[in-house]
C-alpha positions in Angstrom: 86.5 84.3 112.1 89.2 85.5 114.5 88.1 87.5 117.5 90.1 90.5 118.7 91.0 92.1 122.0 89.2 95.5 121.7 88.9 97.9 124.7 85.6 97.2 126.5 84.6 100.8 126.3 83.9 100.3 122.6 81.7 97.2 123.2 77.9 97.1 123.9 76.1 94.4 125.8 72.9 95.3 124.0 74.4 95.2 120.5 76.4 92.1 121.3 73.2 90.4 122.3 71.4 91.5 119.1 74.3 90.3 116.9 74.6 86.9 118.6 70.8 86.4 118.3 71.0 87.1 114.6 74.1 84.9 114.1 72.4 81.9 115.8 69.4 82.1 113.5 71.3 83.1 110.3 74.8 81.5 110.4 75.3 81.8 106.6 74.3 85.5 106.7 71.7 85.2 104.0 68.9 87.1 105.8 69.5 90.9 105.4 66.2 92.0 107.1 66.7 94.3 110.1 66.3 93.4 113.8 63.3 94.9 115.5 63.6 96.4 119.0 59.9 96.9 119.8 59.7 99.4 122.6 56.0 100.1 122.2 55.8 103.9 121.4 59.2 103.5 119.7 60.1 100.8 117.2 63.8 100.7 116.3 65.0 98.6 113.3 68.7 97.7 113.5 70.5 96.8 110.2 71.5 93.1 110.0 75.2 94.1 109.7 76.9 97.2 111.1 79.8 98.4 113.2 83.4 97.3 113.5 84.7 95.1 110.7 87.6 92.7 110.8 90.1 95.2 109.5 89.1 97.8 112.1 89.1 95.5 115.0 92.5 94.2 113.9 93.9 97.8 113.7 92.5 98.7 117.2 93.9 95.6 118.8 97.4 96.2 117.3 97.4 99.9 118.2 96.3 99.5 121.9 98.6 96.5 122.3 101.5 98.6 121.0 100.8 101.3 123.6 100.6 98.7 126.4 103.8 96.9 125.4 105.9 100.0 125.0 105.7 102.2 128.1 107.8 105.3 127.9 108.3 105.1 124.2 107.1 107.8 121.8 104.4 106.3 119.7 103.0 107.9 116.5 100.2 107.2 114.1 101.0 108.0 110.5 97.5 109.5 110.2 94.1 108.6 111.7 94.1 104.9 112.2 90.4 104.7 111.3 87.9 107.4 110.5 86.2 107.5 113.9 86.8 110.5 116.3 86.1 108.5 119.5 88.7 105.8 118.7 91.3 108.3 117.6 90.7 110.4 120.7 91.1 107.3 122.8 94.6 106.7 121.3 95.5 110.4 121.8 94.5 110.0 125.5 97.0 107.1 125.6 99.8 109.5 124.4 99.7 108.5 120.7 100.6 111.4 118.4 99.5 111.9 114.8 102.1 112.7 112.2 99.7 113.7 109.4 96.1 114.6 108.9 93.8 112.5 106.7 94.9 114.1 103.4 98.6 113.9 104.1 99.3 117.3 105.6 102.2 117.1 108.1 101.3 117.8 111.7 104.6 116.8 113.2 107.9 117.1 111.4 109.3 113.7 110.3 112.7 115.1 111.0 112.0 114.8 114.8 111.6 111.1 114.6 114.4 108.7 115.8 114.9 105.0 115.4 113.7 104.5 118.9 110.3 105.8 118.0 107.3 103.7 117.0 105.2 104.6 114.0 101.9 102.8 113.5 100.6 102.4 109.9 96.8 103.0 109.8 94.2 100.5 108.6 94.1 102.3 105.2 97.8 101.4 104.6 100.3 103.8 103.2 102.4 104.5 100.1 105.5 102.6 99.1 107.3 106.0 99.2 106.3 106.6 102.8 107.3 103.1 103.8 110.8 103.6 102.2 111.1 107.0 103.9 110.3 105.6 107.3 112.8 102.8 106.8 115.5 105.4 105.8 114.9 107.0 109.2 115.7 103.7 110.9 112.0 103.1 111.7 110.7 99.6 111.0 106.9 99.4 110.8 106.3 95.7 110.1 105.3 94.9 113.6 103.1 98.0 113.9 101.4 97.9 110.5 97.6 97.8 110.9 96.8 97.8 107.2 93.4 96.0 106.6 93.9 92.5 105.1 91.2 93.3 102.6 93.0 96.4 101.4 96.1 94.2 101.0 94.0 91.8 99.0 93.3 94.6 96.5 97.0 95.3 96.3 97.8 91.7 95.7 95.1 91.3 93.0 96.4 94.5 91.3 99.9 93.0 91.2 98.6 89.8 89.7 96.7 91.4 86.9 99.6 93.9 86.3 101.9 90.9 85.7 99.5 89.9 83.0 99.8 93.2 81.2 96.7 95.0 82.4 96.5 98.7 83.4 95.0 99.2 86.8 92.0 101.4 87.2 91.2 102.3 90.8 87.7 103.3 91.8 88.2 105.6 94.8 88.3 109.1 96.2 91.6 110.6 95.0 92.5 112.2 98.4 91.5 109.3 100.6 94.4 107.6 102.4 93.4 104.1 101.1 93.2 105.2 97.5 96.5 107.0 97.7 98.1 103.8 99.1 96.5 101.5 96.6 97.5 103.8 93.7 101.1 103.7 95.0 101.2 99.9 95.1 99.4 99.5 91.8 101.7 102.1 90.0 104.8 100.2 91.1 103.7 97.3 88.9 101.6 98.8 86.0 100.2 102.0 84.5 97.5 103.1 87.0 94.7 105.6 87.0 92.2 106.7 89.6 88.5 107.0 88.7 86.4 108.9 91.2 83.0 108.0 89.8 81.0 106.8 86.8 81.4 110.2 85.1 85.2 109.6 85.1 84.6 106.1 83.7 82.4 107.4 80.9 84.9 110.0 80.0 87.7 107.4 80.1 85.6 105.3 77.7 85.6 108.2 75.2 89.4 108.1 75.2 89.4 104.3 74.8 87.1 104.4 71.8 88.8 107.4 70.2 85.8 109.8 70.7 88.1 112.1 72.6 91.5 113.2 71.6 94.4 111.6 73.4 95.9 115.1 73.7 93.1 116.0 76.1 93.8 113.1 78.4 96.4 114.9 80.6 94.1 117.7 81.3 91.0 115.6 82.0 92.8 113.2 84.4 95.5 115.5 85.7 97.0 114.2 88.9 95.1 110.9 88.7 97.5 108.8 86.6 100.9 107.2 87.1 104.2 108.6 85.8 104.7 107.7 82.1 101.1 106.8 81.6 100.5 106.6 77.8 96.7 106.5 77.0 97.4 105.5 73.4 98.7 102.1 74.6 97.9 101.8 78.3 94.1 101.7 77.8 94.1 98.6 75.6 94.0 96.1 78.5 92.4 97.2 81.8 91.2 95.9 85.1 89.1 97.7 87.8 89.9 97.5 91.6 88.5 99.7 94.3 88.9 101.6 97.5 87.3 99.0 99.7 84.9 101.5 101.4 83.3 102.7 98.1 79.7 101.6 97.3 80.2 98.1 95.9 77.3 98.7 93.5 79.1 101.8 92.1 82.4 99.9 91.6 80.5 97.0 89.9 78.6 99.5 87.7 81.9 101.1 86.6 83.5 97.7 85.9 80.4 96.5 84.0 80.3 99.7 81.9 84.0 99.4 81.0 83.7 95.7 80.3 80.8 96.3 77.9 82.7 99.1 76.2 85.7 96.8 75.7 83.4 94.0 74.4 81.9 96.3 71.7 85.1 98.3 70.9 87.2 95.2 70.3 84.4 93.0 68.9 84.8 90.4 71.7 82.5 88.0 73.5 82.4 86.5 77.0 84.9 83.8 76.0 87.5 86.3 74.8 86.9 89.4 77.0 89.8 88.3 79.2 92.1 89.5 76.4 91.2 93.1 77.2 89.4 93.2 80.6 90.5 91.5 83.9 88.0 89.9 86.2 88.5 91.5 89.6 85.1 91.0 91.3 86.9 89.1 94.1 88.4 92.4 95.4 85.2 93.8 96.8 85.3 93.9 100.6 83.0 91.5 102.4 82.2 94.0 105.2 81.4 96.8 102.8 79.1 94.5 100.9 77.4 93.1 104.0 76.8 96.6 105.5 75.5 98.1 102.3 73.3 95.1 101.5 72.0 95.2 105.1 71.0 98.8 104.6 69.2 97.9 101.4 67.4 95.1 103.2 66.5 97.5 106.1 65.1 100.1 103.7 62.3 97.8 102.7 60.8 98.3 106.2 58.4 101.2 106.5 59.9 103.8 108.8 59.7 107.5 109.6 63.4 108.3 109.5 66.9 106.8 109.6 69.9 107.5 111.9 73.4 106.6 110.7 76.2 106.7 113.3 79.8 107.2 112.5 82.7 109.5 111.8 82.0 112.4 109.4 85.1 111.7 107.3 84.3 107.9 107.1 83.8 107.0 103.5 81.9 103.8 104.1 79.6 105.5 106.6 78.9 108.3 104.1 77.8 105.7 101.5 75.3 104.2 104.0 73.9 107.7 104.5 73.7 108.0 100.8 71.7 104.8 100.4 69.2 105.8 103.2 68.7 109.3 101.8 67.2 107.9 98.7 64.3 106.5 100.7 63.6 108.6 103.8 64.8 111.5 106.0 68.2 110.5 107.2 70.4 112.0 110.0 74.1 111.4 110.1 75.5 111.8 113.6 78.9 111.1 115.2 77.4 110.3 118.6 74.4 110.5 120.9 75.4 114.0 122.0 74.3 115.2 118.6 70.8 114.2 119.4 70.0 117.2 121.5 66.4 116.6 122.4 63.2 115.2 121.1 62.9 118.4 119.1 66.5 119.1 117.9 69.2 117.1 116.2 72.6 118.3 115.0 73.6 116.2 112.0 76.1 116.2 109.2 75.4 117.2 105.6 78.2 115.3 103.8 77.2 116.9 100.5 78.1 120.4 101.7 80.5 119.2 104.5 78.7 121.0 107.4 76.6 120.3 110.4 73.0 121.3 110.4 70.5 121.8 113.2 67.2 120.3 112.3 64.1 120.8 114.5 61.0 118.6 114.8 62.9 115.7 113.2 60.7 113.2 115.2 57.1 113.0 113.9 54.3 113.6 116.4 52.4 110.3 116.2 51.4 107.5 118.4 54.2 105.2 117.3 57.5 106.2 115.7 59.7 103.8 113.7 63.4 104.5 113.2 66.0 102.7 111.1 69.5 102.7 112.7 72.9 101.6 111.3 76.5 102.6 111.7 79.8 102.6 109.7 82.5 99.9 109.9 84.7 102.1 112.1 82.0 103.0 114.6 82.0 101.3 118.1 78.8 99.5 119.0 78.8 101.4 122.3 78.0 104.6 120.3 75.0 102.8 118.6 73.7 101.7 122.0 74.1 105.3 123.3 72.0 106.6 120.4 69.3 104.0 121.0 69.2 104.8 124.7 69.1 108.6 124.0 66.1 108.3 121.6 64.4 105.7 123.9 64.6 108.2 126.7 62.7 110.8 124.7 59.8 108.3 124.6 60.2 107.2 128.3 60.8 103.6 127.2 64.5 103.2 128.0 63.9 100.7 130.8 62.3 98.3 128.3 65.7 97.7 126.7 66.8 95.6 129.7 64.1 93.0 129.1 63.9 93.3 125.4 63.2 90.3 123.1 64.6 90.6 119.6 62.5 90.0 116.5 
């Protein structure tokens, strides 16, 4: 796989060594057990896969190269390039300005833009309407488009099944930049609808089977369907794609549910299901799958707590936290500065969207075991900083320099 030129400040010699060790012994990536950092009084288990994915590294390389190659020019990001505060702050330090926030609210007027300005499209992509608008201003984004190739894969697959007469159902968070972009591209080719979760899928199923009146559709799915969507005809042939950072298991569960519903409702079998339901399993992002599967593999290891590192508005990171929470006490932090002391930790409650201060989060015992992972937009350097911070509490940080991985 291609390697990228990412600023060294985001790299970690410790984490690089761990990842290279695992890659040498598991080149086909079939072993999802964690890596043990045995520091005696402290045992840290690192997930098999975590940190920057292909799409994130690609976006970072393009963005920083754009800054280097265009001294003196005004450079803007359409919105946060990725959902990581440290990376976005690094771009701001380089003079990059943000035109919108993550939900599309304008921070800088587009009317101030000139054809001489550069606008970088974030890794999540953007809508066709926004692309057309920027072009109308004389701004051409092709060279500065950091859209993740795996997001584009979803768009391309949506177009393919649209040409075969399927309606596109998008499993994603309605306000997320990627979902908005995918919806825009899908709706240009076919009737499209956003499903936030399984509850939405079940409710949609009631409209498909006639157990809910079509007249109620516009109220139940207000703001989530494309212009001209006709539930009486547009739900007869469907395909499911996803926001790539959603839980892959959730997307698959929604697809399986709707497939089974179409099988029963139209009296089909596995040889004829394609008449009503498109196979889109190939749109699930490899990095999302790997990171989530790695967390599942890590959770089979007995531990006292888990720490997940990443941006608080990062969808993929939030899902890693969600997986860990089902098994043991989990603390979601954006960096090592949130781990205040051996007694106190400031962590994010994504359910209620607020930071909490928890005391006595580390158990008082002879040996403590901690599971650690991070989101796809989190620099490895932050993970190392967290490891060193916690190791310092146990006075074993010096052991990291001579560590052998297990």
